[in-house]
C-alpha positions in Angstrom: -3.4 29.8 -0.2 -1.2 32.0 1.8 1.6 33.7 -0.2 -0.2 33.8 -3.5 -0.5 36.9 -5.5 -4.0 38.3 -5.6 -4.5 37.5 -9.3 -3.4 33.9 -8.7 -5.7 33.4 -5.8 -8.6 34.8 -7.8 -7.8 32.6 -10.8 -7.7 29.5 -8.6 -11.2 30.1 -7.2 -14.2 28.7 -9.0 -16.8 31.1 -10.4 -20.2 31.3 -8.8 -21.6 29.7 -12.0 -19.2 26.7 -11.6 -20.1 26.3 -7.9 -23.8 26.3 -8.8 -23.3 23.7 -11.6 -21.5 21.5 -9.1 -24.3 21.9 -6.5 -26.8 20.9 -9.2 -24.7 17.9 -10.2 -24.4 16.8 -6.6 -28.2 17.1 -6.1 -28.8 15.0 -9.2 -26.4 12.3 -8.0 -28.1 12.3 -4.6 -31.5 11.9 -6.2 -30.2 9.1 -8.4 -28.7 7.4 -5.3 -32.1 7.6 -3.6 -33.7 5.8 -6.6 -31.4 2.8 -6.2 -32.4 -0.4 -4.6 -30.8 -0.8 -1.1 -28.4 -3.5 -2.3 -27.4 -1.4 -5.3 -26.8 1.6 -3.0 -24.7 -0.6 -0.7 -22.6 -1.9 -3.6 -22.0 1.6 -4.8 -21.0 2.8 -1.3 -18.6 -0.1 -1.0 -17.0 0.8 -4.4 -16.7 4.5 -3.3 -15.1 3.5 0.0 -12.6 1.3 -1.8 -11.7 4.1 -4.2 -11.2 6.5 -1.3 -9.0 4.0 0.5 -6.9 3.5 -2.6 -6.5 7.2 -3.2 -5.5 7.7 0.4 -2.8 5.0 0.1 -1.4 6.7 -3.0 -1.4 10.1 -1.3 0.5 8.7 1.6 3.3 7.6 -0.7 3.6 10.6 -2.9 6.4 13.1 -2.3 4.9 16.4 -1.1 5.8 18.2 -4.3 3.3 16.0 -6.2 0.4 16.2 -3.8 -1.4 19.0 -5.6 -1.4 17.0 -8.8 -3.8 14.3 -7.3 -7.4 15.1 -6.8 -8.3 14.4 -3.2 -12.1 14.5 -2.9 -13.6 12.7 0.0 -17.2 13.8 0.0 -19.9 11.1 0.2 -23.4 11.4 -1.2 -24.9 12.0 2.3 -23.0 15.3 2.5 -20.4 14.0 5.0 -16.7 14.2 4.1 -15.2 10.7 3.9 
C-alpha cells in the first residue's frame, strides 16, 4: 500500500470488529469441517482446490489493471495458505 494517502490507507484496513467477526466465522467453518465424514471432507477439499485452480488461471490472464477487482483468497481450512 505504498504511495497511498493516510486516510485512504486507513479506510482500506478492516476494523478490529470486522477482523474478529472473520476469525469467528473461520472458527465456525473449521468446526463444521471437523464434523464432516472423511469422504465429505475430501469432496469439499477437492472442490475448494478446483476453485483455487480456476481462480489462479483467471488471474494469470487478467491485465494488471483489473487484478484488484478479483478476490484472491487462498486460505484453506487447516490455516495454511493454498
